[in-house]
C-alpha beads as a LAMMPS data file, in Angstrom:
LAMMPS data file: protein, C-alpha beads

449 atoms
448 bonds

1 atom types
1 bond types

-500.0 500.0 xlo xhi
-500.0 500.0 ylo yhi
-500.0 500.0 zlo zhi

Masses

1 110.0

Atoms # bond

1 1 1 221.974 410.208 278.446
2 1 1 221.997 413.901 279.304
3 1 1 224.426 416.539 278.037
4 1 1 224.395 419.331 280.621
5 1 1 225.735 422.491 278.974
6 1 1 226.625 426.011 280.014
7 1 1 228.300 428.712 277.960
8 1 1 229.714 432.185 278.481
9 1 1 229.362 434.670 275.655
10 1 1 230.211 438.182 274.499
11 1 1 226.552 439.267 274.656
12 1 1 222.977 438.279 275.376
13 1 1 221.967 437.114 271.900
14 1 1 223.515 434.842 269.301
15 1 1 223.284 437.302 266.420
16 1 1 226.546 439.250 266.337
17 1 1 228.042 437.619 269.447
18 1 1 230.257 434.628 270.147
19 1 1 231.003 431.966 272.763
20 1 1 233.953 432.549 275.120
21 1 1 233.652 429.356 277.188
22 1 1 231.720 426.090 277.009
23 1 1 231.371 423.247 279.486
24 1 1 229.608 419.939 278.824
25 1 1 228.927 417.200 281.371
26 1 1 227.610 413.873 280.112
27 1 1 225.412 412.167 282.705
28 1 1 223.269 409.052 282.900
29 1 1 220.959 410.839 285.310
30 1 1 222.716 409.491 288.397
31 1 1 226.380 410.273 287.869
32 1 1 228.661 412.182 285.515
33 1 1 230.279 409.993 282.851
34 1 1 232.442 412.618 281.151
35 1 1 233.450 416.247 281.643
36 1 1 234.565 418.721 279.010
37 1 1 235.274 422.448 279.262
38 1 1 237.341 424.934 277.299
39 1 1 237.780 428.632 276.703
40 1 1 236.973 429.707 273.154
41 1 1 238.199 432.642 271.112
42 1 1 234.989 434.436 270.014
43 1 1 236.772 436.330 267.232
44 1 1 235.766 439.706 268.656
45 1 1 236.527 441.815 271.728
46 1 1 234.769 440.923 274.975
47 1 1 232.810 443.926 276.297
48 1 1 234.069 445.336 279.578
49 1 1 230.771 444.616 281.361
50 1 1 230.981 440.964 280.291
51 1 1 234.590 440.747 281.485
52 1 1 233.472 441.996 284.908
53 1 1 230.609 439.493 285.004
54 1 1 232.492 436.358 283.931
55 1 1 236.103 437.194 284.742
56 1 1 237.040 436.187 281.182
57 1 1 239.019 438.856 279.340
58 1 1 240.570 439.179 275.904
59 1 1 243.992 437.993 277.079
60 1 1 242.535 434.740 278.419
61 1 1 240.986 433.794 275.063
62 1 1 243.702 435.205 272.776
63 1 1 245.350 431.792 272.292
64 1 1 242.221 429.716 272.854
65 1 1 240.728 427.622 270.013
66 1 1 237.720 428.919 268.136
67 1 1 234.381 427.117 268.130
68 1 1 235.178 426.045 264.572
69 1 1 238.354 424.344 265.844
70 1 1 236.362 422.390 268.417
71 1 1 233.090 421.953 266.534
72 1 1 233.614 418.298 265.547
73 1 1 234.728 417.325 269.048
74 1 1 231.774 419.154 270.608
75 1 1 229.313 417.621 268.154
76 1 1 230.635 414.130 268.851
77 1 1 230.400 414.743 272.582
78 1 1 226.814 416.006 272.398
79 1 1 225.872 413.106 270.090
80 1 1 222.128 412.472 270.360
81 1 1 222.008 413.117 274.107
82 1 1 219.305 415.296 275.663
83 1 1 220.588 418.887 275.721
84 1 1 220.128 420.252 279.253
85 1 1 220.725 423.831 280.386
86 1 1 219.384 426.394 282.794
87 1 1 217.271 428.526 280.430
88 1 1 217.965 426.081 277.646
89 1 1 216.954 428.305 274.740
90 1 1 219.772 430.747 275.506
91 1 1 222.585 428.187 275.515
92 1 1 221.106 426.099 272.721
93 1 1 220.537 429.186 270.550
94 1 1 224.243 430.075 270.688
95 1 1 225.381 426.493 270.119
96 1 1 223.027 426.040 267.162
97 1 1 224.174 429.334 265.625
98 1 1 227.829 428.351 266.027
99 1 1 227.205 424.930 264.491
100 1 1 225.267 426.513 261.634
101 1 1 228.336 428.566 260.686
102 1 1 230.137 425.245 260.241
103 1 1 227.342 423.808 258.110
104 1 1 226.091 421.574 260.923
105 1 1 222.373 421.282 261.670
106 1 1 221.902 420.553 265.364
107 1 1 218.347 420.142 266.691
108 1 1 218.387 417.951 269.810
109 1 1 215.775 417.011 272.323
110 1 1 216.147 419.516 275.104
111 1 1 215.306 419.978 278.786
112 1 1 215.295 423.304 280.627
113 1 1 216.137 423.072 284.336
114 1 1 214.240 426.318 284.965
115 1 1 211.039 424.817 283.596
116 1 1 211.774 421.380 285.067
117 1 1 212.319 422.766 288.569
118 1 1 209.042 424.713 288.315
119 1 1 207.251 421.430 287.697
120 1 1 208.994 419.380 290.385
121 1 1 209.326 421.988 293.165
122 1 1 206.534 424.551 292.615
123 1 1 206.141 427.632 294.770
124 1 1 209.706 428.948 294.972
125 1 1 210.166 432.711 294.984
126 1 1 212.622 432.458 292.095
127 1 1 213.992 429.762 289.815
128 1 1 217.238 431.521 288.995
129 1 1 220.348 429.371 289.159
130 1 1 221.598 431.182 292.249
131 1 1 218.307 430.636 294.085
132 1 1 218.209 426.938 293.189
133 1 1 221.805 426.590 294.367
134 1 1 220.670 427.887 297.766
135 1 1 217.537 425.726 297.751
136 1 1 219.537 422.539 297.174
137 1 1 222.284 423.507 299.641
138 1 1 224.975 423.782 296.971
139 1 1 227.866 426.194 296.570
140 1 1 228.988 428.027 293.445
141 1 1 232.031 430.156 294.167
142 1 1 232.697 430.753 290.455
143 1 1 229.248 431.785 289.198
144 1 1 229.206 432.868 285.551
145 1 1 232.025 430.536 284.637
146 1 1 230.780 427.767 282.383
147 1 1 232.469 424.880 284.204
148 1 1 231.177 426.039 287.618
149 1 1 227.614 426.674 286.438
150 1 1 227.551 423.311 284.656
151 1 1 228.693 421.592 287.854
152 1 1 225.818 422.995 289.945
153 1 1 223.281 422.568 287.134
154 1 1 224.228 418.877 286.980
155 1 1 223.668 418.493 290.729
156 1 1 220.291 420.244 290.382
157 1 1 219.310 417.955 287.502
158 1 1 220.217 414.849 289.501
159 1 1 218.180 416.054 292.498
160 1 1 215.183 416.847 290.284
161 1 1 215.355 413.443 288.620
162 1 1 215.385 411.734 292.031
163 1 1 212.229 413.601 293.023
164 1 1 210.527 413.042 289.661
165 1 1 208.765 409.800 290.473
166 1 1 206.198 410.350 287.696
167 1 1 208.773 410.812 284.931
168 1 1 207.782 414.406 284.102
169 1 1 211.068 414.958 282.253
170 1 1 210.129 412.346 279.651
171 1 1 207.094 414.322 278.517
172 1 1 209.041 417.598 278.618
173 1 1 211.697 416.515 276.115
174 1 1 209.273 415.792 273.296
175 1 1 210.243 418.120 270.458
176 1 1 206.677 418.808 269.392
177 1 1 205.179 419.354 272.809
178 1 1 205.088 423.126 272.247
179 1 1 206.734 423.814 275.602
180 1 1 210.376 423.703 274.533
181 1 1 210.310 427.211 273.063
182 1 1 208.511 428.902 275.946
183 1 1 210.290 431.691 277.862
184 1 1 212.031 430.260 280.906
185 1 1 210.083 432.389 283.406
186 1 1 206.639 431.696 281.949
187 1 1 204.574 428.997 283.711
188 1 1 203.814 426.420 281.047
189 1 1 200.227 425.991 282.186
190 1 1 199.430 429.606 281.304
191 1 1 200.397 428.821 277.724
192 1 1 198.545 425.497 277.627
193 1 1 195.387 427.172 278.964
194 1 1 195.193 429.562 276.010
195 1 1 192.167 428.858 273.772
196 1 1 192.066 428.607 270.005
197 1 1 189.641 431.526 269.814
198 1 1 189.633 435.199 268.861
199 1 1 190.842 437.617 271.483
200 1 1 193.513 439.900 272.891
201 1 1 196.566 438.626 274.779
202 1 1 198.833 440.411 277.253
203 1 1 202.457 439.574 278.141
204 1 1 203.540 440.660 281.649
205 1 1 206.896 440.766 283.408
206 1 1 207.501 439.572 286.981
207 1 1 206.482 442.987 288.352
208 1 1 203.061 442.758 286.714
209 1 1 203.892 445.383 284.087
210 1 1 202.469 444.919 280.591
211 1 1 205.216 444.187 278.049
212 1 1 203.190 443.567 274.899
213 1 1 199.567 443.416 273.754
214 1 1 198.409 441.587 270.653
215 1 1 195.293 440.249 268.969
216 1 1 194.612 436.969 267.235
217 1 1 191.926 434.893 265.600
218 1 1 193.458 431.841 267.325
219 1 1 195.118 432.990 270.529
220 1 1 197.236 429.928 271.295
221 1 1 198.712 429.685 267.798
222 1 1 199.568 433.380 267.695
223 1 1 201.229 433.360 271.111
224 1 1 203.227 430.250 270.161
225 1 1 204.518 432.056 267.068
226 1 1 206.206 434.659 269.300
227 1 1 208.238 431.933 270.971
228 1 1 209.134 429.916 267.878
229 1 1 210.459 432.982 266.026
230 1 1 214.168 433.731 265.538
231 1 1 215.913 433.391 268.912
232 1 1 219.187 434.949 267.800
233 1 1 218.190 438.620 267.627
234 1 1 218.760 440.977 270.544
235 1 1 215.137 442.109 270.590
236 1 1 213.758 438.566 270.600
237 1 1 216.131 437.418 273.338
238 1 1 215.404 440.401 275.583
239 1 1 211.659 440.097 275.030
240 1 1 211.502 436.429 275.992
241 1 1 213.665 436.883 279.079
242 1 1 211.148 439.351 280.505
243 1 1 207.922 437.402 279.911
244 1 1 206.607 435.947 283.172
245 1 1 202.837 435.725 282.630
246 1 1 200.159 435.685 279.914
247 1 1 196.606 436.946 280.321
248 1 1 193.930 437.082 277.641
249 1 1 190.418 438.332 276.877
250 1 1 188.081 436.550 274.499
251 1 1 186.441 438.817 271.924
252 1 1 184.324 436.618 269.688
253 1 1 185.798 437.875 266.414
254 1 1 188.902 439.597 265.112
255 1 1 187.246 443.001 264.597
256 1 1 186.289 443.333 268.259
257 1 1 189.766 442.053 269.153
258 1 1 191.416 444.642 266.917
259 1 1 189.488 447.529 268.458
260 1 1 190.199 446.327 271.998
261 1 1 193.892 445.826 271.202
262 1 1 194.131 449.349 269.767
263 1 1 192.525 450.819 272.900
264 1 1 194.618 448.762 275.326
265 1 1 197.920 449.642 273.652
266 1 1 197.194 453.320 274.138
267 1 1 196.059 452.722 277.701
268 1 1 199.130 450.756 278.831
269 1 1 201.808 451.856 276.309
270 1 1 203.692 448.528 276.391
271 1 1 207.420 448.863 275.605
272 1 1 207.374 446.179 272.890
273 1 1 204.395 447.630 270.969
274 1 1 206.494 450.324 269.333
275 1 1 204.960 450.071 265.860
276 1 1 201.335 450.357 266.993
277 1 1 201.806 453.241 269.417
278 1 1 202.074 456.028 266.860
279 1 1 200.580 454.860 263.582
280 1 1 200.870 457.534 260.907
281 1 1 197.996 458.075 258.512
282 1 1 200.015 459.014 255.448
283 1 1 197.532 458.735 252.573
284 1 1 194.043 460.060 251.998
285 1 1 191.342 459.501 249.413
286 1 1 190.141 462.868 248.152
287 1 1 186.882 463.649 246.339
288 1 1 186.467 466.601 243.973
289 1 1 184.618 467.627 240.812
290 1 1 186.421 468.150 237.520
291 1 1 185.694 470.862 234.962
292 1 1 182.814 468.827 233.511
293 1 1 181.256 468.502 236.968
294 1 1 181.998 464.795 237.337
295 1 1 183.022 463.435 240.715
296 1 1 186.673 462.311 240.814
297 1 1 188.370 460.244 243.520
298 1 1 192.132 460.315 243.976
299 1 1 194.800 459.224 246.442
300 1 1 197.428 461.606 247.749
301 1 1 199.701 462.083 250.726
302 1 1 198.066 463.826 253.639
303 1 1 199.673 467.195 254.192
304 1 1 198.102 470.435 255.276
305 1 1 194.925 469.573 253.403
306 1 1 192.205 467.899 255.484
307 1 1 189.461 467.401 252.916
308 1 1 190.000 463.659 252.503
309 1 1 187.036 461.319 252.795
310 1 1 189.096 458.361 254.078
311 1 1 192.622 457.977 255.455
312 1 1 195.099 455.084 255.449
313 1 1 198.499 454.067 256.771
314 1 1 199.843 453.002 253.385
315 1 1 199.324 453.655 249.687
316 1 1 198.585 449.959 249.167
317 1 1 195.718 449.974 251.673
318 1 1 194.281 453.149 250.147
319 1 1 194.395 451.701 246.610
320 1 1 192.881 448.401 247.748
321 1 1 189.995 450.157 249.480
322 1 1 189.306 452.476 246.551
323 1 1 189.436 449.590 244.060
324 1 1 186.836 447.714 246.114
325 1 1 184.575 450.752 246.193
326 1 1 184.921 451.185 242.411
327 1 1 183.874 447.579 241.853
328 1 1 181.088 447.419 244.436
329 1 1 179.498 450.802 243.642
330 1 1 179.958 450.770 239.886
331 1 1 182.214 453.833 239.791
332 1 1 184.068 454.877 236.652
333 1 1 187.664 453.562 237.092
334 1 1 189.075 456.350 234.905
335 1 1 187.629 458.963 237.258
336 1 1 189.124 457.179 240.289
337 1 1 192.758 456.933 239.198
338 1 1 192.552 453.451 237.633
339 1 1 192.999 452.408 233.980
340 1 1 189.929 452.907 231.840
341 1 1 188.034 449.788 230.834
342 1 1 186.952 451.238 227.496
343 1 1 184.073 453.260 228.838
344 1 1 184.127 456.775 230.148
345 1 1 181.587 458.499 232.349
346 1 1 179.890 455.218 233.293
347 1 1 176.177 455.770 233.795
348 1 1 175.373 456.356 237.428
349 1 1 178.956 457.202 238.393
350 1 1 178.214 460.636 239.819
351 1 1 175.297 459.352 241.880
352 1 1 177.377 456.461 243.207
353 1 1 180.311 458.733 244.033
354 1 1 178.089 461.201 245.839
355 1 1 176.530 458.343 247.774
356 1 1 180.014 457.189 248.821
357 1 1 180.957 460.658 250.033
358 1 1 177.724 460.945 252.030
359 1 1 178.167 457.481 253.534
360 1 1 181.577 458.473 254.882
361 1 1 180.398 461.599 256.633
362 1 1 180.643 461.449 260.416
363 1 1 177.136 462.591 261.321
364 1 1 175.105 459.444 260.754
365 1 1 172.548 457.602 262.822
366 1 1 173.835 455.489 265.677
367 1 1 174.285 451.870 264.695
368 1 1 175.391 448.449 265.880
369 1 1 177.446 445.947 263.958
370 1 1 176.456 442.535 265.286
371 1 1 178.876 439.610 265.123
372 1 1 179.913 436.356 266.734
373 1 1 180.200 436.429 270.529
374 1 1 182.509 434.651 272.933
375 1 1 180.105 431.731 273.141
376 1 1 177.013 430.454 271.367
377 1 1 174.877 432.155 274.003
378 1 1 175.720 435.740 273.100
379 1 1 176.512 438.145 270.287
380 1 1 179.213 440.771 270.114
381 1 1 178.530 444.313 268.976
382 1 1 180.411 447.405 267.902
383 1 1 178.616 450.656 268.684
384 1 1 178.933 453.846 266.658
385 1 1 176.966 456.965 267.497
386 1 1 176.597 460.195 265.507
387 1 1 180.221 461.116 266.256
388 1 1 181.705 457.750 265.381
389 1 1 183.041 454.700 267.210
390 1 1 182.133 454.473 270.903
391 1 1 182.895 450.962 272.084
392 1 1 182.264 447.226 272.092
393 1 1 180.150 444.832 274.085
394 1 1 178.460 441.466 274.375
395 1 1 174.729 440.970 274.718
396 1 1 172.594 437.931 275.603
397 1 1 170.288 436.490 272.939
398 1 1 167.109 437.300 274.894
399 1 1 167.733 441.064 275.017
400 1 1 165.958 443.319 272.498
401 1 1 167.204 446.765 271.540
402 1 1 164.820 449.582 270.701
403 1 1 166.874 452.603 271.819
404 1 1 170.616 453.316 271.931
405 1 1 170.327 453.694 275.728
406 1 1 169.388 450.038 276.058
407 1 1 172.878 448.864 275.133
408 1 1 174.576 450.929 277.851
409 1 1 174.624 448.124 280.482
410 1 1 176.545 445.990 278.009
411 1 1 178.763 448.683 276.482
412 1 1 182.491 448.974 277.193
413 1 1 183.539 452.446 276.113
414 1 1 186.806 452.502 274.164
415 1 1 188.849 455.454 272.975
416 1 1 189.190 456.233 269.290
417 1 1 192.584 456.634 267.673
418 1 1 194.061 457.326 264.274
419 1 1 193.767 453.587 263.602
420 1 1 190.112 453.081 264.556
421 1 1 188.475 453.806 261.203
422 1 1 190.944 451.577 259.377
423 1 1 190.424 448.707 261.824
424 1 1 186.656 448.907 261.391
425 1 1 186.910 449.229 257.626
426 1 1 189.220 446.214 257.324
427 1 1 187.151 444.129 259.730
428 1 1 183.886 444.823 257.934
429 1 1 185.496 443.772 254.652
430 1 1 186.452 440.381 256.119
431 1 1 183.510 439.524 258.344
432 1 1 179.843 439.063 257.562
433 1 1 178.345 441.291 260.258
434 1 1 174.761 442.439 260.640
435 1 1 174.065 446.187 260.624
436 1 1 171.347 447.579 262.888
437 1 1 170.681 451.318 262.718
438 1 1 169.587 453.029 265.905
439 1 1 168.025 456.436 265.173
440 1 1 166.868 458.523 268.089
441 1 1 163.268 457.397 267.623
442 1 1 161.759 454.064 268.630
443 1 1 163.009 451.111 266.630
444 1 1 160.897 448.348 265.203
445 1 1 160.407 445.233 267.325
446 1 1 162.488 443.017 265.059
447 1 1 165.730 444.179 266.683
448 1 1 166.024 441.026 268.735
449 1 1 169.384 439.271 268.879

Bonds

1 1 1 2
2 1 2 3
3 1 3 4
4 1 4 5
5 1 5 6
6 1 6 7
7 1 7 8
8 1 8 9
9 1 9 10
10 1 10 11
11 1 11 12
12 1 12 13
13 1 13 14
14 1 14 15
15 1 15 16
16 1 16 17
17 1 17 18
18 1 18 19
19 1 19 20
20 1 20 21
21 1 21 22
22 1 22 23
23 1 23 24
24 1 24 25
25 1 25 26
26 1 26 27
27 1 27 28
28 1 28 29
29 1 29 30
30 1 30 31
31 1 31 32
32 1 32 33
33 1 33 34
34 1 34 35
35 1 35 36
36 1 36 37
37 1 37 38
38 1 38 39
39 1 39 40
40 1 40 41
41 1 41 42
42 1 42 43
43 1 43 44
44 1 44 45
45 1 45 46
46 1 46 47
47 1 47 48
48 1 48 49
49 1 49 50
50 1 50 51
51 1 51 52
52 1 52 53
53 1 53 54
54 1 54 55
55 1 55 56
56 1 56 57
57 1 57 58
58 1 58 59
59 1 59 60
60 1 60 61
61 1 61 62
62 1 62 63
63 1 63 64
64 1 64 65
65 1 65 66
66 1 66 67
67 1 67 68
68 1 68 69
69 1 69 70
70 1 70 71
71 1 71 72
72 1 72 73
73 1 73 74
74 1 74 75
75 1 75 76
76 1 76 77
77 1 77 78
78 1 78 79
79 1 79 80
80 1 80 81
81 1 81 82
82 1 82 83
83 1 83 84
84 1 84 85
85 1 85 86
86 1 86 87
87 1 87 88
88 1 88 89
89 1 89 90
90 1 90 91
91 1 91 92
92 1 92 93
93 1 93 94
94 1 94 95
95 1 95 96
96 1 96 97
97 1 97 98
98 1 98 99
99 1 99 100
100 1 100 101
101 1 101 102
102 1 102 103
103 1 103 104
104 1 104 105
105 1 105 106
106 1 106 107
107 1 107 108
108 1 108 109
109 1 109 110
110 1 110 111
111 1 111 112
112 1 112 113
113 1 113 114
114 1 114 115
115 1 115 116
116 1 116 117
117 1 117 118
118 1 118 119
119 1 119 120
120 1 120 121
121 1 121 122
122 1 122 123
123 1 123 124
124 1 124 125
125 1 125 126
126 1 126 127
127 1 127 128
128 1 128 129
129 1 129 130
130 1 130 131
131 1 131 132
132 1 132 133
133 1 133 134
134 1 134 135
135 1 135 136
136 1 136 137
137 1 137 138
138 1 138 139
139 1 139 140
140 1 140 141
141 1 141 142
142 1 142 143
143 1 143 144
144 1 144 145
145 1 145 146
146 1 146 147
147 1 147 148
148 1 148 149
149 1 149 150
150 1 150 151
151 1 151 152
152 1 152 153
153 1 153 154
154 1 154 155
155 1 155 156
156 1 156 157
157 1 157 158
158 1 158 159
159 1 159 160
160 1 160 161
161 1 161 162
162 1 162 163
163 1 163 164
164 1 164 165
165 1 165 166
166 1 166 167
167 1 167 168
168 1 168 169
169 1 169 170
170 1 170 171
171 1 171 172
172 1 172 173
173 1 173 174
174 1 174 175
175 1 175 176
176 1 176 177
177 1 177 178
178 1 178 179
179 1 179 180
180 1 180 181
181 1 181 182
182 1 182 183
183 1 183 184
184 1 184 185
185 1 185 186
186 1 186 187
187 1 187 188
188 1 188 189
189 1 189 190
190 1 190 191
191 1 191 192
192 1 192 193
193 1 193 194
194 1 194 195
195 1 195 196
196 1 196 197
197 1 197 198
198 1 198 199
199 1 199 200
200 1 200 201
201 1 201 202
202 1 202 203
203 1 203 204
204 1 204 205
205 1 205 206
206 1 206 207
207 1 207 208
208 1 208 209
209 1 209 210
210 1 210 211
211 1 211 212
212 1 212 213
213 1 213 214
214 1 214 215
215 1 215 216
216 1 216 217
217 1 217 218
218 1 218 219
219 1 219 220
220 1 220 221
221 1 221 222
222 1 222 223
223 1 223 224
224 1 224 225
225 1 225 226
226 1 226 227
227 1 227 228
228 1 228 229
229 1 229 230
230 1 230 231
231 1 231 232
232 1 232 233
233 1 233 234
234 1 234 235
235 1 235 236
236 1 236 237
237 1 237 238
238 1 238 239
239 1 239 240
240 1 240 241
241 1 241 242
242 1 242 243
243 1 243 244
244 1 244 245
245 1 245 246
246 1 246 247
247 1 247 248
248 1 248 249
249 1 249 250
250 1 250 251
251 1 251 252
252 1 252 253
253 1 253 254
254 1 254 255
255 1 255 256
256 1 256 257
257 1 257 258
258 1 258 259
259 1 259 260
260 1 260 261
261 1 261 262
262 1 262 263
263 1 263 264
264 1 264 265
265 1 265 266
266 1 266 267
267 1 267 268
268 1 268 269
269 1 269 270
270 1 270 271
271 1 271 272
272 1 272 273
273 1 273 274
274 1 274 275
275 1 275 276
276 1 276 277
277 1 277 278
278 1 278 279
279 1 279 280
280 1 280 281
281 1 281 282
282 1 282 283
283 1 283 284
284 1 284 285
285 1 285 286
286 1 286 287
287 1 287 288
288 1 288 289
289 1 289 290
290 1 290 291
291 1 291 292
292 1 292 293
293 1 293 294
294 1 294 295
295 1 295 296
296 1 296 297
297 1 297 298
298 1 298 299
299 1 299 300
300 1 300 301
301 1 301 302
302 1 302 303
303 1 303 304
304 1 304 305
305 1 305 306
306 1 306 307
307 1 307 308
308 1 308 309
309 1 309 310
310 1 310 311
311 1 311 312
312 1 312 313
313 1 313 314
314 1 314 315
315 1 315 316
316 1 316 317
317 1 317 318
318 1 318 319
319 1 319 320
320 1 320 321
321 1 321 322
322 1 322 323
323 1 323 324
324 1 324 325
325 1 325 326
326 1 326 327
327 1 327 328
328 1 328 329
329 1 329 330
330 1 330 331
331 1 331 332
332 1 332 333
333 1 333 334
334 1 334 335
335 1 335 336
336 1 336 337
337 1 337 338
338 1 338 339
339 1 339 340
340 1 340 341
341 1 341 342
342 1 342 343
343 1 343 344
344 1 344 345
345 1 345 346
346 1 346 347
347 1 347 348
348 1 348 349
349 1 349 350
350 1 350 351
351 1 351 352
352 1 352 353
353 1 353 354
354 1 354 355
355 1 355 356
356 1 356 357
357 1 357 358
358 1 358 359
359 1 359 360
360 1 360 361
361 1 361 362
362 1 362 363
363 1 363 364
364 1 364 365
365 1 365 366
366 1 366 367
367 1 367 368
368 1 368 369
369 1 369 370
370 1 370 371
371 1 371 372
372 1 372 373
373 1 373 374
374 1 374 375
375 1 375 376
376 1 376 377
377 1 377 378
378 1 378 379
379 1 379 380
380 1 380 381
381 1 381 382
382 1 382 383
383 1 383 384
384 1 384 385
385 1 385 386
386 1 386 387
387 1 387 388
388 1 388 389
389 1 389 390
390 1 390 391
391 1 391 392
392 1 392 393
393 1 393 394
394 1 394 395
395 1 395 396
396 1 396 397
397 1 397 398
398 1 398 399
399 1 399 400
400 1 400 401
401 1 401 402
402 1 402 403
403 1 403 404
404 1 404 405
405 1 405 406
406 1 406 407
407 1 407 408
408 1 408 409
409 1 409 410
410 1 410 411
411 1 411 412
412 1 412 413
413 1 413 414
414 1 414 415
415 1 415 416
416 1 416 417
417 1 417 418
418 1 418 419
419 1 419 420
420 1 420 421
421 1 421 422
422 1 422 423
423 1 423 424
424 1 424 425
425 1 425 426
426 1 426 427
427 1 427 428
428 1 428 429
429 1 429 430
430 1 430 431
431 1 431 432
432 1 432 433
433 1 433 434
434 1 434 435
435 1 435 436
436 1 436 437
437 1 437 438
438 1 438 439
439 1 439 440
440 1 440 441
441 1 441 442
442 1 442 443
443 1 443 444
444 1 444 445
445 1 445 446
446 1 446 447
447 1 447 448
448 1 448 449
């Protein structure tokens, strides 16, 4: 049995909003068995824009029951039927949130008529309810009233079921299929085609504008996490409503993906990448000599001073990096802002500290960091010249490199940002990459990869 549901609400997301009207039609797939609809008092004023859209105002719901008053009746009516709605995650999200307030856990099988109609009648310009009403020759003179929208959605469902000779709906209602949480306007195949590999993914709206750019070690899992996250917040609801397409680029490893993501965010400035657009480097590691002439390393906020040897977005990242350098280079912890381990002025500290400072200077030989490629037949590389990071690329295994110029046909130039050094530093700490230095002179013949 199917429970076709439509609701009207005080806003576009379940968090902080309420239901003003609900309609439920119980159908066996051929005919309606039972109809139920009622206005509900949401317990808060209905915004003027919503009143204009639905025609439901505060006076109409003043004496109406609350969802709590009707929760048991609604739960009994829904029973274990398949929950059907046009853009099912919207209606179900509100109903689940309302049930949760009553201590009821409701997690039904569900079927979205937007997604279902895409599968059964592909190629339509739009799968909005109003466009499907026209496509099926229906009328809806009271659009945005729950009872009227449920009526036409039921007719649409029945027509789709009649055309569904292969039983597509049966595979779509499986709870673990991974499709139930997808945005209504996103073709399911674009999600299913995502690989479990490292890369960068792009969310687009219907106009082809980039909404969000992200990176992942396993693209499909990361993208799925966007859609299985909390559906009740305004940001999450608005984000998912806009997503119409997914594109991706394979990168071979997460370091290449991170550098490409950083570049692409600053190229496209997606509206939902707010945090990454203007990262602030707040803390620096500073090197100086004390009165005895020993090298000291300390962490401080970056202000007017620019003499830091490394910069970070957070104090935690700065401390983690410095602690690793202390351990790996044999630096004296007491001279680096860490508790003394019973020794002071550890032998070799000054030489190790000076080596660290020199290693972090910008003017070094050009080099490649070689890592895993997009397939077994290539390797990825990150290219840094004497001024720093230049770009990424992928090179076949039968190509040898003896000069920096020889990588140019394979190099994709990327812009540096305030985040670039941190991305490279973090990536190198996690991945086992091969370093190849490329001085201006001829390299030895063993640079074959």
